[in-house]
N, C-alpha and C positions, 0 to 999 in steps of 0.2 A: 406635723400638721395631716388632719385631718383633713384626709381629702373626700370626697363625693364615689371613689369608687369608679368614678366616670374615667375610663383610657386615656390619656394623652394625647392629643392628634399628633399624625407626623409632620414632626418640625421640619424637613426638610420640604416634603408638600406644604406647609405654610410658606414658605421664604420661597418656592416657586412660582408660588397662585402673587405675591407682593411683587415678586421680579418680575411676572407676562403683565402683572398690571399696571405697575411702572414704566416698562414700556409701552405702555399705550398713553403716556403720557408726553405731554408735550411742552417744547422750551421750557419755561424756568419754574413750571410747575416737576416738571421730570427732573430736573438741577435740587432742585428744593427736597425731593422727596429720596436723593441716591444716601442724604445723610442718614433719613431712616430705614431705611434698606441693610445698608453697611452696619449699623448700630444691630440691629435684629442678627444678623451676619455673627457681630461678635457677640452676643449674648446665646445663640444657638451653639456656638462653637461649627461652624460652617464656612464653605470658601464661597467664594463668587462661580470658584470652575467644578466643587460639590452640585451645586446648585444646577447653574448650566447643562451639567451630563445628564441629569437628572430632567431637568424637562424639555433635553430632545429623545430621552427613553420615555416618558411619562407625560406628552404634552397631554393627548387628553385625557386622561384624571386631572389634569392641572387645569384644562378648557371644563371640566365637569364642575368641578371644585367652583370658578366661577359662576359658573350659571347655576350652578345652586345654588351660592353663598342667600341669595336673596327670596328663599326658599325658606329658611330654615324656621321652625314653628310652623309650618303649614299647616 
């Protein structure tokens, strides 16, 4: 596959960002999104425990990724 040569993003960072965002959801939205999160973990061959550990060790990096997400392409 002819990629763009762009380095792949850190998959565990992406999973941690997703989990942090999902934790902010309420009620039924959170329940529905849980299936998405579990699918992402499967696809990335990660466990929830790995993501939790990463979140606890890299909380500032995860928050920065969340804040900067909307600034892409600026």
